[in-house]
N, C-alpha and C positions, 0 to 999 in steps of 0.2 A: 057583409063587410062593414058597411056604414062608415061614419066619420069617427075614427078612433082618436083617442086622446093620448097624450104623452104617457100616461099611466099604463096604457095598453101595450106599449112597446118597450118601455124602459127596463133596464136590468136593475135588480134590487141592490142597493148599496151594501147590504150585508154579505153579498157574494164576493166582494172585493177584499183583498188583504190590505193592511195598512202598515206603515212604518212611521216612527217618530221623526219629527223635523230635525232632531239632533243626531239621528242615526247616520251611518255611513252608506255610501253607494253599494258597498259589499253586502249590506243587510238587504237592500232591495233586490240585488242580484240573486241572493240566496233564496229568496221567496220565489222569484220567477224560475230559477233553476229547479227548485223542488216541484213546483207546479208542472213544469215541462217534463220532468222525469216521471211524474205520476201518470201523465197522459201517454208518454212513450211506453211505459210498462203495461198499460191497459190496452193500448192500440186504438182507443176511441175516446171521444169527448173533446172538450175544449178547456182552455184556461184563460183567465184574463191576463192581458199583456200590460195592464196598468196596475200600479200600486198607488193607493191614496196616502197622503201625508197628513199626519195629525199633529196638533200642538200639545202642550202639556195638559190641557183640559179635554183632550181627545176629540177636539173639533177639527173637521177636515179643512185644511188650508191650502193644500196643493196636491199635485199628482206627479208621478214619475211614469212616463210611458217608455216604450222601446226607444223612441226618438230622443227623449230626454236622457236616457242612459248612454246612448251613443254620443250625443252632443256633450255630455258630461265628461267624456274622455278628452275633449279638446282642452289643452292647458289654458289657464286664465290669461297668460301672456298673449296668446293668440286671439283672445276675444276682446282685448282692450281696443277702444276707439283709436283712430289714428292720432299721432302726436300733433299738437297744435302747430300750424304753419307759422303762427306769430313768432315763435321762438326762432325759427329759421330765418325770418325776414331780417333779423338784426345781424346775421352773418353776411360778410361782404363777398365771400367766395362761394361760387356755385359748386365747385368741387368739394368743398368742406360739407356743404349741405347734402349733396348726393351721397358722399361717403358715409355720413352719419345716418342718413335714411336707410341706406342699404345695410349697414351694420345692425341697425335696430330691427329691421325686417328679418335679417338672417337669424338674429338671436330669438325673436319671437316665434319663428317657424322652424327652428332647429329640430323640434320634435317630429317633423314630417320625415326626417331622415332616420329616425329610430325604428326599431321593430315594433310590431303591434304588441308583443309580449312586454317589452319595456314600457310602452305607453300605458298599458293596463296596470302594470305594477306601480307605475308612478301616480296614476290618477284615481285608482280604485278606492282610495281611502278618503275621498272628498266627502263632505257632509251632504246629506240629503237636501238641506236648505240651499246649498249652492247649485244644485242641478234641477230642482223641481220646477214645475210650472205652477204658479199660483192659480187657485181656482176659487170661484164663488158661485153660489146658486144663481141660475139664470132662468129656470123654468119652474112652473108649478105643474103638478101632475094632471091638472085639469086643462092645461094648454093644448091647443091643436098641434098636430104633427107639423103642420106648415110653420108654426112659430118655432118649433125645434129646429127645423131646417134653416130658417132665417137666422136664428141665434148662432147656429154652428158656423155659418159663413160670415155673418156680420161681425161676430166677436172672435172669429178665427180660432174656434175651439172644436175639437173633434168629439169631446165627451162632456157636454154641459150637464151640470148637476140639477136634480129635480127635487123640489120641496113639497111637503105637505104640512100645513100649519106651522111653517117656519123651520121644520126639521128636514134635513137632507134624507131622502128615502130612496133615491134612484139616480141612474145615469142613462142618458140616451147616447148611443154610439152609432157610428156609420153603418155597422152591420144590421142593427135593428131597423134602421130606416131603409136599408137596401132590401131586407127581407120583406118589409111591407110593400116596397116598390115592386118587387118581383111578383108578389101575390096579386097586386092590382094590375100590373102590366101584362101578365099572361093573357087573360081574356081580352083586355083592351087591344092587344097587339095580335090577337087571334093565334096565340101560341099555347100549345099544350105542354106545360113544363114537366108533366108527369112522364111522358113517354117519348 
């Protein structure tokens, strides 16, 4: 087993699909649907549930995970920070203040009363750049796995990018770390995972 490096557990970046930053949410969804349908028809295998986002020079600048796709369905009005209380401080009547706050909240969250079908139709044409999570390389392929774990949780990223000589070559994900953990933990915990 020995002390493996990030390069020993990372997935190759070439295995992942990409979309352009100016594409729509529908474009990312179609890639994931195609991958999912291919797996369903074969009955075996796996597919990446993440699509990387590239800029006009084909440089990776972001990613869209399943979480990003679902989060992208939330209308922009529901993601806005709360209105400044300073505006309300100039109003003399508490009733006016409460009435305006309630009306604004009802308007921002009216989408919760719509059907999921209506929500998807309304939000599916957002741009990739509006829902992606920005990414930047955090690991070198020669880094220890311990550093990958630290980076995942310190930087709150589930899939840090890996570089070789300044070029992005891979991705470390939770499953690759879990696979390594299970391989080591079996003998350490006196567990025979095989049988």
